[in-house]
N, C-alpha and C positions, 0 to 999 in steps of 0.2 A: 609728690609733695602736697600736703593739705593746702587748701585755699580758704581764707577767712573773709567773711563779709563784715564790714564795719560801718558804724554811723558815728560821725564826729563833727567837730567845728574847727575851722582854720583860724589863723591869726586875726582875721577880720570878723570873727564870730559867725561866719556863714556855715550853714549845715552842709556837710559833705558825706556822701555815701560811696562805697566802692568795695573792691576786693583786693586782697594782698596774698601772695604766695609765701608761705613760711613753714619752717619745721614744726613750730609750736606757737601757742598764743602769745607767749612773751616776746618771741622774735618778731611776731606779727605787729605787736604794739610798737616796738622800736622802729620798724619799717614805716609804720603809719606816722609816727612822730617825725621821722626823716622827711616825710612829705609835707610837714607843717600842719598836721592834723592831730587833734587830741580826741581819742575815742570817748564818747559819752554813754555808750551802751556796751554790754558784754559782747565780745566777739563771738560770732557763730560760724561754725565750719560750713562752707558752701558745698552742698551736695550736688550742685549743678542741675543737670537735667532731671535727676530723680525727683526733685520737688515739683517739677512741672509735668512729669510723665502721666500722673493720674488724670489730669485734665484733658489729655490728648486721647483721641480715639485709638483703640487697639488696631484698627484698620490701617493706621499710619505707621506700620512697622517699617523700619528702614532695611531695605533689601540690599544685596550686593550690587544690584543694578543701580540703585539710588546712589550708593557710594561711588560707583564708577562715574556716573554723570556729574556728581559733585566735584570729584577730583579732576576730571577732564575740563570742566568749566573753570575751576580754580586755577589750573595750570595755564589755561588760555589767557586769563586776566593777569596773572603774575608775569607771564611771558610778554604781555603787552605793556608792562611797566606799572601796573596798578598796585599800590601797596596792599598787603595782605588784609588789613582791616577793612579798607574800602571794597576789596574783592568779596569778602565775606558778607558785607552789607548788601552788595549787588546780588550775590547768590541768594540771599534771603528773599528777594523779590522774584527770582527766576525759577528756583527749583520747586517742583510740584508737591513734594512730600512735606506735610505740615510739621512733622516731628523734626525733620532736618532743617526746616526754616527756623524753628525755635533754637536749635543747636547752633546754627550759623550766627544768629543774633547774639546769643549768649557768649559765643567765642569771640565775636567782634568786640563786645563790651569788655570782656576780660583782657584782651590784647591791648585795647585802648588804655586800660588802667595799669599797663606795665607788664602784663604777663606774657609768657612765650606761647607761640602757636602749639608746640608739642605738649605743653602743660595743659592748654585748653583742650586739646584732643584727648589727653589722658583722663579728663573728667568724664568722657564718654567712651571708656575703654570697651564696654560691651557693644558699642556701635561700630567703632573703627578697628578695634583689635590691636594686639601688641605689634604686629608687623608694621602697620601704618604708622603708629606712634613712634616706634623705634627708628624707622627710616627717616621720618621728619625730624626727630631729635638729632640724629647724626648729620642730616643736611644742614640744620641750623648751625651746628658747631663747625661744619666745613664750609658754610656759605654757598651751598649748592641746592637751595630749596627748589628753584625752578626745574632743574634737571631731575631732581628726585620726584617731584610731582608728576612729571611726564612719565618717568619710569613706573611710578605707582599706578598711574592710569592705565598704561599698557599692560602691566602685570595683572591688575584686577580684571581688565577686559578679557584677557586670555583665561584666567581662572573661572570667570563667570561663564564663558563659552564652553569650557571643559565640563563644568558642573552641569550645565544645561544638557549636554550630550549624554552624560551618564544618567541623569535623572529621567530623560526621555526614554532611554534604553531600558531602564528599570521599571518605569511607569507603564510602558506600552503593554507588556504581557500581563501585568497586574490588572490594568483597566479592562483588557479584553476578557480575562478570566472572570472578573466580577460581572461584566455584562452577560457573558455566557451563562454564568451561574444563576443570575436573576431570571434570564429567559427560561432556562430549564426548570427552575423552581416554580416560575409562573405557570408553565405548562402542567406540571405535576399537581399544583394546588388548584388551578381554575379550570383546566381543560379535561384532565383525566376523570374527575368525578362524573362528568356527563356520559362518558363511555361506560363508567362503572354502573350507573343507573340503568343504562340501556341493556347491558349484559345481565344484570340482576333480574330485570323484567323478563328475560328470555329463559333464565334458569340454566341448569346444566353446569358442567365443570369447565372452567377456563384453562387454556394452556398455561404451563408453568411460567413462561416468560411474561404473559399478560398479568397473571396473578401477582408476580413479583413487583411489576410497575404499579399496580393498584395498591398493594400493601405499602410500597414506598410513598405513594401519594397520601394514603391515610395517615401514615406516621408523620409526614410533614405537616399535614393539616392539624393534627393533634398537638404537635410539639414545636411548631414553627416559632412561636413566641419564645419558648425556652432556647431554641436553637439560635435565634438572633441575639437573645440576651447572653448566651454563652460566648458567642463570637465577640460581642462588645467587651465582655469581661476579659476574654483572652487578649484582645488588643490592648486594653488598659493595663493588664498585668505585664505584658511584654514591654510596654512603654516605661512602666515603673521599674521593672527589673533592669532595663537598659541603663538606668541612672546609677546602678551599682557597678563599680569599675570592673570587678572580677567577672561579673556576668557579661558586661559589655565586651570584655576581652574575648571570652568564649564565643560570643555571637559573631564578633568580627573575624575570629580565626576560622569559624565555620563558613562564613561568607567568602573568605579568600579561597576555600577549598571547593566551592561550587564550580561545576563545569561552565565555561564561557563567562558567567557572571563574575566569578572570582577573578578571572583573568582581567576582566574589564575594570573591576575595583582596584586591583593591584596596579595596572598600567596608569590609571588616572591618578592614583595616590603618588606613584613615583614621579609622574609629570608635575604634579602640584608641589611635591617636596623639592624637586630639582629647580623649578622656576622660583619658588619662594626663597630658597637658599641662595640662588644666583642673584636675585634682586637685592637681598640684604648685603651680601658680600660686595656687590658693585657699588652699594651706597656707603660703604666704609665701616659697616658694623664688624666687630671682631667675630671670629668663627664660633666661639662658644655661645655668645648671645644669639647669633644667627641660628645655631642648631637648637637652642632652647626654644626660640619662637617657632621654628619650623616644626618641632615636636608638638607644641601646643596647638598649632593650626591644623595638624593632621586629623582627619575625621575617622581614622581607623586605629583602634587601640593597639593592635599588633605592631603596626608600622610606627606608631608614636613611641611605644616602648623601645623599639629597635633604635630609633633616632636618638632618644635620650641615652641609650646605652652607648651609642657612637660618641655622643657628647662627653660622657664620662671618660671614655678611653682617650679622646683627643686632649682632654684636660690633663691626662697623665703623660702626654707627650707622644702618643701614637698618631700616625698620619691619618688623615680622613679616609683615604683609599683603603688602607689596611684595616681600619675600624669598620668600614662598611662591609668589607669582605668577610667579616666574622659573623654576619647575619644573613641567613638564607633568603630573607625577604627582599633583599636588595639584589637586583639582577646583575650579572657579570658586566654588561655594557656600562652601567652606572659606575661600578667599581673601577673599571679600566679607564674610563674617560676622566674620572676624578683624579686617579693616580697620575695620568698623563698631565692633567692640568696643574697638579701640585709641582711636578718636576719643571714645568714651563712657566709657572707663576700665573696661569690663566684659568683658575678653578671656576670662576664665575662664568666665563665664556663656554667652557666645556659643559657646565651644568645647563646653560641655555640650550646647547645643542641636544643634550639628553632630553630636556623638556620638550623641545620641538619634535624629536623622534617619537617619544611616547604619546604625545598629543595626536600625531598622525596614526599611531597604532590604535589609539582609542577610536578614532574615526573609522578605521577599517574594522575593528571589533564590533562597533555599533552597527555598521552596515551588514556585517555577517550575521549578527544577532537578529536584526530585523528581517533579513531574508530567510532565516531559519525559523523564526517564530511564526511568521505569517502563515506558511503552509501547515505548521503544527496546530495552530489555533483553528484553522479551517477544518482540519481533520477531526480535531477534538469536538468542536461545536457540531459539525455535520454528523459525526459518529453518534454523539449523545442524542441529538434530536431524531436521527434516523432510527436508532435503537428503540426509542419511545414509540415512534410511528409504527414500526414493524410489530412491536409488542401489542399495540392496541388494535391493529387491523388484522392480526393473526386469527382471532376468533371468527372473523367474517368468512374465512375460507372453510371454517367448520361450522357454519351457521346451522346446518341441519342437525348436528349433534347437540347444539345448545338449546334448541326449541323443544320444550316439553309440553 
């Protein structure tokens, strides 16, 4: 629902400023009049944080870790009996992120003026997300805000931990490969030319292996600029192509088929989906809204499409377990546990168990991946450098044939 800023005067002719939540400007004017204030300027829709965002540093990006800290501290204060407005004002002084400080202050002001906490959060949907906003809205209606904040904090902490493990597992081989490539290119560009000059001064024909390495070195020195430029263009092109939904779907489908990495992505996605759905159902959201949000929060287009397909079937009256079984991407364990949960009326609890199981599976997969990659990287780097060394020292064994 839109929020409008107003400037007006009350019955004592005092200047009043504030915000009001309404469907349109006319309704907003009536609400302002009900407060005993007559607007003296045209109502302006409050864009909230967007109007302040430009003045804040891009380095003050709000991460999931910041949201976890915000939620955990907010829960602690609400649990201690501090009103939500006062809690947000205290948080403004405590949290380190400047952007989140500004958000906390703005939300406190908005709530003081009569707005709801969930509505204040919805002004920053790109920061908190649909899951957070929907759970808080359901908690406000049920009067369980304290319990929901605790559940949100625990949920976000586990999601952050899971994402961290997956990112570290994906980042490690990429980082090692980049370092190895830089070392090998450095040797080819800066070291090999020294050997080339030495051998050219001797004359004679070089062994085929040595000549290959020298030719590769010459090619890199001649075209290194174009090579780097091409890599940058390729990365930018892939980033832009990923913004296209169909291309993103193809990329994500390919990612799921990769050995080990695909398994890691699938297990982490199922764990994330299960935990998200469990948290929302436990908070009182209806299953259709919960599936909608679970689909939107999925980072993989293949799984997202499957979740939304499940949502459509559930809306037509199909049980969640039956709907999940129609998509291969969902493992049998998830399907069976949800089906059992539906019969017993404990779907959220069963989903929690599934999430815990797949989080442990992610741990094991990450450990296996790390133990596999380390020796492979050592063999790769050692083999590449060893190949270059052998190629460049090979002519020394035939030094007599080279001297003319």
